C-alpha positions as CSV (number, residue, x, y, z in Angstrom):
1,M,-51.3,91.9,128.7
2,N,-49.7,94.8,127.1
3,D,-48.1,94.2,123.7
4,A,-46.3,97.7,123.3
5,P,-42.9,96.9,123.8
6,R,-41.0,98.7,126.4
7,L,-37.1,99.0,127.6
8,E,-35.7,97.6,130.7
9,T,-32.2,97.5,132.4
10,I,-30.4,94.2,132.6
11,T,-30.7,93.0,136.5
12,P,-29.5,90.1,138.2
13,A,-33.5,89.0,137.9
14,N,-33.4,89.1,134.0
15,V,-30.1,88.5,132.9
16,G,-30.6,84.7,132.5
17,L,-33.8,85.7,130.2
18,A,-31.5,88.2,127.9
19,C,-28.9,85.2,127.6
20,R,-31.8,83.0,126.0
21,I,-32.6,85.4,123.1
22,Q,-31.4,83.9,120.1
23,V,-31.5,85.2,116.2
24,G,-32.1,82.8,113.4
25,P,-29.4,80.7,112.5
26,E,-28.8,82.3,108.9
27,Q,-28.0,85.3,111.4
28,E,-25.5,84.1,114.1
29,A,-22.8,85.0,111.8
30,F,-23.4,88.7,111.9
31,V,-24.1,89.3,115.5
32,A,-22.4,87.9,119.1
33,P,-24.4,86.2,121.3
34,V,-26.0,88.0,124.1
35,A,-23.8,86.6,126.8
36,V,-21.0,87.9,124.9
37,S,-22.2,91.2,124.7
38,L,-23.1,91.2,128.5
39,A,-19.7,90.0,129.1
40,E,-18.6,93.3,127.1
41,A,-20.9,95.2,129.0
42,Y,-19.5,94.0,132.0
43,A,-15.8,94.9,131.2
44,S,-16.9,98.2,129.5
45,F,-19.3,99.3,132.3
46,E,-18.5,102.8,132.3
47,T,-19.5,103.1,128.6
48,A,-22.1,100.3,127.7
49,W,-25.8,100.8,127.6
50,P,-27.3,97.0,127.7
51,R,-31.1,96.8,127.6
52,L,-33.8,94.1,127.1
53,V,-36.8,95.1,125.2
54,Y,-39.7,93.4,126.2
55,L,-43.0,92.6,124.4
56,G,-45.3,91.9,127.5
57,D,-44.0,90.0,129.9
58,E,-41.6,88.3,127.4
59,P,-37.8,89.6,126.6
60,A,-37.5,89.7,122.9
61,A,-34.7,91.7,122.0
62,F,-31.5,92.8,123.5
63,V,-30.0,96.2,122.4
64,M,-26.4,97.7,123.7
65,G,-25.4,101.0,123.2
66,G,-22.1,102.4,123.7
67,F,-21.4,106.0,124.7
68,D,-17.8,107.2,125.3
69,P,-17.1,110.8,124.3
70,D,-13.7,110.7,124.7
71,A,-12.8,107.2,122.4
72,E,-10.0,107.7,120.6
73,I,-11.6,106.5,117.6
74,E,-14.6,108.5,116.6
75,F,-17.1,105.7,115.8
76,F,-17.0,104.3,118.8
77,R,-18.0,107.7,120.8
78,C,-21.5,107.3,120.3
79,G,-23.7,104.4,118.8
80,I,-25.3,100.8,118.6
81,W,-22.8,97.9,119.7
82,R,-25.3,95.2,119.5
83,L,-29.0,94.3,118.2
84,N,-30.5,90.8,118.8
85,V,-34.0,90.3,118.0
86,S,-35.3,86.7,118.6
87,A,-35.9,84.8,115.7
88,R,-39.6,84.3,116.5
89,H,-40.1,88.2,117.4
90,Q,-38.4,89.6,113.8
91,R,-40.1,92.0,111.6
92,A,-42.5,93.1,114.7
93,G,-40.9,96.6,115.0
94,L,-38.6,95.5,117.8
95,G,-35.0,96.3,116.1
96,R,-36.7,99.6,115.1
97,F,-38.2,100.3,118.8
98,A,-34.6,99.2,120.2
99,V,-32.5,101.6,117.7
100,E,-34.7,104.4,118.6
101,A,-34.2,103.8,122.3
102,V,-30.5,103.9,121.6
103,L,-31.0,107.1,119.4
104,G,-33.0,108.6,121.8
105,E,-30.3,108.0,125.0
106,A,-27.9,109.5,122.5
107,R,-29.4,112.8,122.0
108,R,-30.3,112.9,125.7
109,R,-26.4,112.8,126.2
110,G,-26.2,115.5,123.8
111,S,-24.6,113.4,120.8
112,K,-25.2,114.9,117.3
113,R,-24.2,111.8,115.5
114,A,-24.0,107.8,116.4
115,T,-22.7,105.1,114.2
116,V,-23.1,101.2,113.9
117,L,-21.1,98.5,112.4
118,W,-22.5,96.0,110.3
119,K,-20.7,92.7,108.5
120,P,-21.8,92.4,104.9
121,G,-23.8,89.6,103.7
122,A,-27.0,88.3,102.6
123,A,-28.6,87.6,105.6
124,G,-26.6,90.7,107.7
125,P,-28.2,94.0,108.9
126,E,-27.5,96.5,106.5
127,G,-30.5,96.9,104.9
128,F,-32.2,97.3,108.0
129,Y,-29.6,99.8,109.3
130,R,-29.9,101.8,105.9
131,R,-33.7,101.9,106.5
132,M,-33.4,103.2,109.8
133,G,-31.3,106.1,108.1
134,F,-27.7,104.9,108.6
135,E,-25.5,105.4,105.5
136,P,-22.0,103.7,105.3
137,T,-19.5,106.2,105.9
138,G,-17.0,104.6,103.6
139,Q,-14.6,103.6,106.5
140,E,-14.4,99.9,107.2
141,F,-13.3,98.3,110.6
142,A,-12.3,94.6,111.6
143,G,-13.8,93.8,108.4
144,Q,-17.3,95.6,109.1
145,V,-19.1,98.4,107.5
146,V,-19.5,101.7,109.6
147,G,-22.4,103.5,109.3
148,A,-23.6,106.6,110.7
149,I,-26.4,109.0,111.4
150,N,-27.0,112.7,112.2
151,L,-29.1,113.0,115.1
152,C,-29.5,116.6,114.5
């Protein structure tokens, strides 16, 4: 079995597996369940970029990028909309792999900057995103901090 993470498109064959990914209980207040994210992706099919991260044959994380260069709000033009790493696979580099995949897709599309929003809190993802290179912009949206990273 190959234990290197890989990215896969969400399909009818794996959507049920995607919906089973659960973060730790202390993180549930900071990220929507995958099923909710997939419903949002369906409703935003032209701009959402949902993907599964597999570890071997097992779905271990879900990431959703958003790419809408014409969005009125600048921080919705390119970025990470969701990241859910299953509780049992955390601290294995899968979050980093997923974020780098979205940033790679952003670069492929010609984006110069990507954003992410996070809820502040002790069990929240701020430290992770800061270690990935995102910096707070000073903006907030719906109680969330807006972070950004330059892709140049």
